[in-house]
C-alpha positions, 0 to 999 in steps of 0.5 A: 246667483238666480239658480233652477228650481226642482220643478224647472229640472224636472221639465227641462230633463224629462226627456234625458237621462244620464246615457251611463246608467239611465239615472235621471237628473236633478237639481243636485246635478247642475252646478252653476259656474256663471250667469250672464243676463238670461245665459247660464253656463253649468256643469251637469254629471249624474249622482248616481254613476258621476259620469261627468258631462261637462259644461253646459249652456243654458239660455234661460229666461226666469220670467218665463212660466213655462221652459220646453224639455230638452232634447237629444241632438245627435253630432256627425257619425264617427270617423271610419278607417277609410276616412283615415286613409284618405286623410292620410293621402292627402295630406301625404299627397298635398303637403 
């Protein structure tokens, strides 16, 4: 399997670090699970604290000489107690 080079990992993860211990990711942090053309399914973990970030998917073209660093994309806000009460009332009244 064609993997990543240390230089590619350093570039891709230059804006990211472990959210638990702030350790930088390196080539040993990524385990390639499957490759299908330009798609690479990998597992990401921190070598310092062991935190498992789960599986990640890269659309990674090896022919491209330069790749942009990855960025954090924030997800939705966590649900509140009001959201839970609203859901309970909806289920209670509609079902």
